[in-house]
N, C-alpha and C positions, 0 to 999 in steps of 0.2 A: 889755281893759277893766279898769279899776281899781275894786276894791271897797273902799269906805271902811268904817270901824268901825261906823257906824250902818246902812249899807245891808246888811251881812251878817247882821244880826239881824232884818231885816224879811223877811216872806214875800212873794216876788215874784209868786206866782200861786197859783191853787187847787191845782195839782198838787203844789207844795211843801208846802202845808198838809196835804194828804191824806197825803203821804209822812211828815211828822212824826207825824201821828196813828197811821199804820200802825206806825212804829218804836216808838212808845210802847206800843201794844197788844202788839207782839211781846215787849217787855220784861216786860210783865205776864204774858203767857202763859208765858214762860220761868220766871219766879218761881213761878207756879202749879205748873208741872210739877216743878220742883226740890223744892218743898215737898211736893207730893203723893207723889213717889217716894222722896225722902230722909227725909222726916219721917213722914208718915202710913203709908206702906207698911211701914216697919220696925216701927212700933208695932203695926200690924195683924198682921204675921207673928208677932211675939212673943206677942201676946194669943191668936191663933188656936191656937198650940201648947198653950196652957193649957186650951183648950176654950171653949165658948160663954159669953159674958158680956154684960151690958148695955153695958159700955164698948166691947166689940168691935163690937156692932151700931151704936153711936153713931159710931165711927170709920169704919165701912164706909159709913154714910150720908153722913158728911162727905166721904169719897172720891168718892162719886157726885156730890155737889154741886159739888166742884171739877172733876170731869170734865165736867159739863154747862156750867159757867161757861167752861171752856177751849174746849169745842166752840163755844159761842156767840161767844166772842172770835175764834176762828179763822174762823168764817163771816163775821164783820164784816170781818176783814182781807181775806178773799177778795172781798167786796163792794167794799171800797175799792180793791182791785187792779183790779177790773173798771171802776170809775169812772175810775181813773187811766189805764187803757188807752183809754177812750173820749174822754178830754179831748184 
């Protein structure tokens, strides 16, 4: 089968569309994890060594928000995987 330049950019079926969405969500999850562990975690550990502060509480809340967002995105990815399996 020969794939032309215009055909390769089109989505042939629903399975392919879901696969592209899944890959996009995985990239977002990876970025969230890297930021959470490399950015926020280091700041939290430095601030926690100094003792309690309003900035520390704010960063900890931000970490929780990122954790919940990551959890929701991973659950959506699992749902999409189930849909792909059923197709």
